[in-house]
C-alpha positions as CSV (number, residue, x, y, z in Angstrom):
1,M,-8.1,26.9,-2.0
2,N,-10.4,23.5,-2.0
3,A,-11.5,21.6,1.0
4,A,-9.8,18.8,-0.1
5,F,-6.4,19.5,-0.9
6,S,-6.3,21.5,3.2
7,Y,-5.5,18.7,5.0
8,I,-2.0,17.3,4.1
9,P,-0.8,14.9,6.8
10,R,2.5,15.8,8.0
11,E,3.9,12.6,9.9
12,I,1.8,10.3,11.9
13,A,2.9,10.3,16.1
14,F,3.0,6.8,17.4
15,S,5.1,7.2,21.2
16,D,7.4,10.4,20.6
17,I,8.2,8.7,17.3
18,Y,7.2,10.5,13.8
19,I,6.7,8.5,11.2
20,P,6.2,9.5,7.6
21,P,2.5,9.0,5.8
22,L,3.8,7.3,2.9
23,L,6.2,4.7,4.8
24,V,2.8,3.8,7.0
25,A,1.0,3.1,3.3
26,A,4.0,0.9,2.0
27,L,3.9,-1.0,4.9
28,L,0.1,-1.3,5.2
29,G,1.0,-1.8,0.7
30,L,3.7,-4.9,1.3
31,V,1.7,-6.8,3.7
32,L,-1.7,-6.8,1.5
33,T,0.5,-7.9,-1.4
34,S,2.1,-10.6,0.7
35,V,-1.7,-11.5,1.4
36,T,-2.4,-11.4,-1.9
37,V,0.2,-13.1,-3.3
38,R,-0.1,-16.0,-0.7
39,L,-4.0,-16.5,-1.9
40,L,-2.7,-16.4,-5.7
41,N,-0.5,-19.0,-4.9
42,K,-2.8,-21.2,-3.1
43,L,-5.5,-21.2,-5.9
44,R,-2.8,-21.8,-7.8
45,W,-4.0,-18.5,-10.6
46,H,0.2,-17.1,-10.5
47,R,0.9,-20.1,-13.7
48,F,-1.1,-17.1,-15.2
49,F,1.3,-14.3,-14.9
50,V,4.5,-14.5,-17.4
51,S,6.4,-12.9,-14.7
52,P,5.0,-12.9,-11.3
53,P,7.3,-11.0,-9.1
54,L,6.6,-8.2,-11.3
55,V,3.0,-8.6,-10.9
56,E,3.8,-9.2,-7.4
57,L,5.8,-5.2,-7.2
58,S,3.2,-4.2,-9.1
59,L,0.4,-5.0,-6.6
60,A,2.6,-3.2,-4.0
61,V,2.3,-0.6,-5.7
62,I,-1.0,0.0,-6.8
63,Y,-2.2,-1.1,-2.9
64,T,0.5,1.9,-1.5
65,V,-1.5,4.6,-3.7
66,L,-4.6,3.1,-2.6
67,I,-3.7,3.3,1.2
68,S,-2.2,6.2,0.5
69,I,-5.3,8.5,-1.4
70,F,-7.9,6.7,0.4
71,L,-6.6,5.9,4.4
72,I,-3.7,8.3,5.1
73,S,-5.3,11.4,3.7
74,A,-8.5,11.1,4.7
């Protein structure tokens, strides 16, 4: 088996409470999405998007995947 795939996180222990890693990644992704959307609104870039809610959803998915790949699985 490849060494990169030998470690798969099962749960994250936080004071005797076990939390799934994807939940942590999703929460961090939502926080980063909120910060990014506020920045886009402040710079008035939201007017260039046809559907700003779709952009927000896409950013949340992208951030969640990137966090789960690079931070949680490391």
